[in-house]
C-alpha positions in Angstrom: -34.8 22.4 -18.8 -34.1 23.7 -15.3 -33.2 21.0 -12.7 -34.4 22.1 -9.3 -33.0 20.2 -6.3 -34.9 21.4 -3.2 -36.4 19.4 -0.3 -38.7 22.2 0.9 -42.1 21.5 -0.6 -43.4 25.0 -0.4 -40.4 26.5 -2.1 -40.2 23.7 -4.7 -43.8 24.1 -5.7 -43.5 27.9 -5.9 -40.4 27.7 -8.1 -41.8 25.0 -10.4 -45.0 27.0 -10.9 -43.3 30.4 -11.3 -40.6 29.2 -13.7 -43.2 27.2 -15.6 -45.3 30.3 -16.1 -42.3 32.0 -17.6 -41.9 29.2 -20.2 -39.3 27.1 -18.5 -39.6 23.3 -18.2 -38.6 22.4 -14.6 -37.7 19.0 -13.2 -37.9 18.9 -9.4 -35.9 16.5 -7.3 -36.0 16.6 -3.5 -32.8 14.6 -2.9 -29.2 14.7 -4.1 -29.1 11.0 -5.0 -30.9 11.3 -8.3 -29.0 14.3 -9.7 -26.1 12.5 -11.6 -28.6 10.2 -13.3 -30.9 13.1 -14.2 -28.0 15.0 -15.8 -27.0 11.8 -17.6 -30.5 11.8 -19.3 -29.6 15.1 -20.8 -31.5 18.3 -21.6 -30.6 20.2 -18.5 -29.5 23.8 -19.1 -29.3 25.1 -15.5 -29.2 23.4 -12.1 -30.7 25.2 -9.0 -29.3 23.5 -5.9 -30.4 23.8 -2.3 -27.4 23.4 0.1 -29.2 21.5 2.8 -30.6 18.3 1.4 -31.8 15.2 3.3 -29.2 12.9 1.9 -26.2 15.2 1.3 -24.8 18.7 1.1 -25.3 20.9 -2.0 -21.7 22.1 -1.9 -20.4 18.5 -2.1 -22.9 17.8 -4.9 -21.7 20.8 -6.8 -18.1 19.6 -6.4 -19.1 16.2 -7.7 -20.8 17.6 -10.7 -17.7 19.6 -11.6 -15.4 16.7 -11.0 -17.5 14.6 -13.3 -17.1 17.2 -16.1 -20.6 18.7 -15.9 -20.2 22.4 -17.0 -23.8 23.5 -16.8 -24.4 26.7 -14.8 -25.3 26.1 -11.2 -27.3 28.5 -8.9 -27.2 27.7 -5.2 -30.1 28.5 -2.8 -29.4 28.5 0.9 -30.3 30.1 4.2 -26.5 30.5 4.7 -25.9 34.0 3.3 -22.7 35.3 4.8 -19.7 36.4 2.7 -17.8 33.3 3.7 -20.7 31.1 2.7 -21.0 32.7 -0.7 -17.2 32.4 -1.3 -17.4 28.7 -0.3 -20.2 28.2 -2.8 -18.2 29.8 -5.6 -15.2 27.7 -4.6 -17.3 24.6 -5.0 -18.1 25.5 -8.6 -21.3 27.5 -8.3 -22.0 30.2 -10.9 -24.5 32.2 -8.7 -25.6 32.2 -5.1 -29.0 33.4 -3.8 -29.7 33.5 0.0 -33.1 32.5 1.4 -35.5 34.1 1.8 -35.6 35.5 -1.7 -38.0 37.3 -4.0 -39.1 35.0 -6.8 -38.6 37.8 -9.3 -34.9 37.9 -8.5 -34.6 34.1 -8.7 -36.3 34.1 -12.1 -34.0 36.9 -13.4 -30.9 35.0 -12.2 -32.1 31.8 -13.9 -32.8 33.7 -17.1 -29.2 35.0 -17.1 -27.8 31.5 -16.6 -30.0 30.1 -19.3 -28.7 32.7 -21.7 -25.1 31.9 -20.6 -25.7 28.2 -21.2 -27.0 28.9 -24.7 -23.8 30.8 -25.6 -21.7 27.9 -24.4 -23.5 25.0 -26.0 -21.2 22.1 -26.6 -21.0 20.9 -30.2 -22.0 17.3 -31.1 -19.1 14.8 -31.4 -19.2 12.1 -34.0 -17.4 8.8 -34.4 -18.3 6.8 -37.5 -22.1 6.5 -37.6 -22.4 7.5 -33.9 -22.7 11.0 -32.6 -23.2 12.5 -29.1 -25.5 15.4 -28.6 -24.3 16.8 -25.2 -27.2 19.3 -25.0 -29.9 16.7 -25.2 -27.8 14.0 -23.6 -28.4 11.6 -26.5 -26.3 9.1 -28.4 -27.4 9.0 -32.1 -26.8 6.3 -34.7 -27.3 7.5 -38.2 -29.2 10.4 -36.8 -31.6 8.3 -34.7 -31.4 8.1 -30.9 -30.2 4.8 -29.5 -32.5 3.1 -26.9 -30.0 2.6 -24.0 -30.1 2.4 -20.2 -28.8 5.6 -18.7 -25.5 4.2 -17.5 -24.9 2.3 -20.7 -25.6 5.5 -22.6 -23.3 7.5 -20.3 -20.4 5.0 -20.9 -20.9 5.1 -24.7 -21.2 8.9 -24.7 -17.9 9.3 -22.8 -16.1 6.9 -25.1 -17.4 8.5 -28.3 -16.5 12.0 -27.0 -12.9 10.7 -26.7 -12.8 10.4 -30.5 -11.1 7.0 -30.4 -8.6 7.8 -27.6 -8.3 5.6 -24.6 -10.5 6.6 -21.6 -9.2 5.6 -18.2 -11.3 3.6 -15.8 -11.5 6.4 -13.2 -12.6 8.9 -15.8 -15.4 6.5 -16.9 -16.5 6.0 -13.3 -16.5 9.7 -12.6 -18.5 10.4 -15.8 -21.2 7.8 -15.1 -21.4 7.2 -11.4 -19.9 10.5 -10.0 -16.5 11.3 -8.5 -17.6 10.4 -5.0 -19.1 7.0 -5.9 -17.5 3.8 -4.6 -17.5 1.7 -7.7 -15.4 -1.5 -8.0 -13.6 -2.8 -11.1 -16.2 -5.6 -11.4 -19.0 -3.1 -11.6 -17.4 -1.2 -14.4 -16.5 -4.4 -16.3 -20.1 -5.6 -16.0 -21.3 -2.2 -17.4 -18.7 -2.4 -20.3 -19.9 -5.9 -21.1 -23.5 -4.7 -21.2 -22.4 -1.9 -23.5 -20.6 -4.4 -25.8 -23.8 -6.5 -26.1 -25.9 -3.5 -27.0 -23.4 -2.3 -29.6 -23.3 -5.8 -31.1 -27.1 -5.6 -31.5 -27.4 -2.0 -32.6 -24.1 -0.8 -34.1 -22.1 -4.0 -35.0 -19.5 -1.9 -36.8 -18.1 -0.5 -33.5 -16.5 -2.3 -30.6 -15.3 -1.4 -27.2 -11.7 -2.5 -26.7 -9.9 -3.0 -23.4 -6.4 -1.5 -23.3 -4.5 -3.3 -20.5 -3.4 -1.0 -17.7 -5.0 2.1 -19.4 -8.7 1.8 -19.9 -11.1 1.4 -22.8 -11.6 2.8 -26.3 -14.3 2.5 -28.9 -13.0 1.7 -32.4 -14.3 0.4 -35.7 -14.5 -3.4 -35.9 -11.9 -3.7 -38.6 -9.5 -1.4 -36.6 -9.9 -3.6 -33.6 -9.1 -6.7 -35.5 -6.1 -5.1 -37.2 -4.9 -3.9 -33.8 -5.2 -7.3 -32.3 -3.3 -8.8 -35.3 -0.5 -6.3 -34.9 -0.3 -7.1 -31.1 -0.1 -10.8 -31.9 2.5 -10.2 -34.6 4.6 -8.0 -32.2 4.5 -10.7 -29.6 5.6 -13.4 -32.0 8.4 -11.2 -33.2 9.5 -10.6 -29.7 9.5 -14.3 -29.0 11.8 -14.9 -31.9 14.2 -12.3 -30.7 14.2 -13.9 -27.3 
């Protein structure tokens, strides 16, 4: 799927219709605010970003995507076509840059190239126990079946599973789910983690999300979490005896 972020109605309609006629599925957003969530839902192969958006700047949006770990190819569309503008776009993380006005045939050719590039760099699924993350489709699967989760709950779970049992820091979780520029407090993250724990207890009771004080969170098998808690308690008791 192609994610088009363009506030100009005429350009947006022409791109959606033209790329659709070439066999591409296109999702069209007219504001920057929904992009992170759209990518979290998965299935996006290439993003086409306008630089001048009603609620933000495409350059900043591209930087946020890269900071959050999104590696999909990005094509920037803009009326700013000087060499300095293009260099600034590439520095922000863009893979290609097309100044307006443009010929649709050129846009389509550039999108086709990026789609092929994305296909060559497809991330492999990551598994942890009965869970697996399909990065291409943006799905978390349990025993091969997609889990029905809210987008942010799914984003948290996917990030934890992709860590393969390692601890994921709070900032890394916030960047992955809300975006690097989002102002998200500790209480918001803790509430989201609590919601994830409830859903795991319902859907995948063999796995739990464990808080690691001062470091972040990790997802582990239920027995491993109990054993770890027992070891921690035993270590504390031993330390008390020594003191």
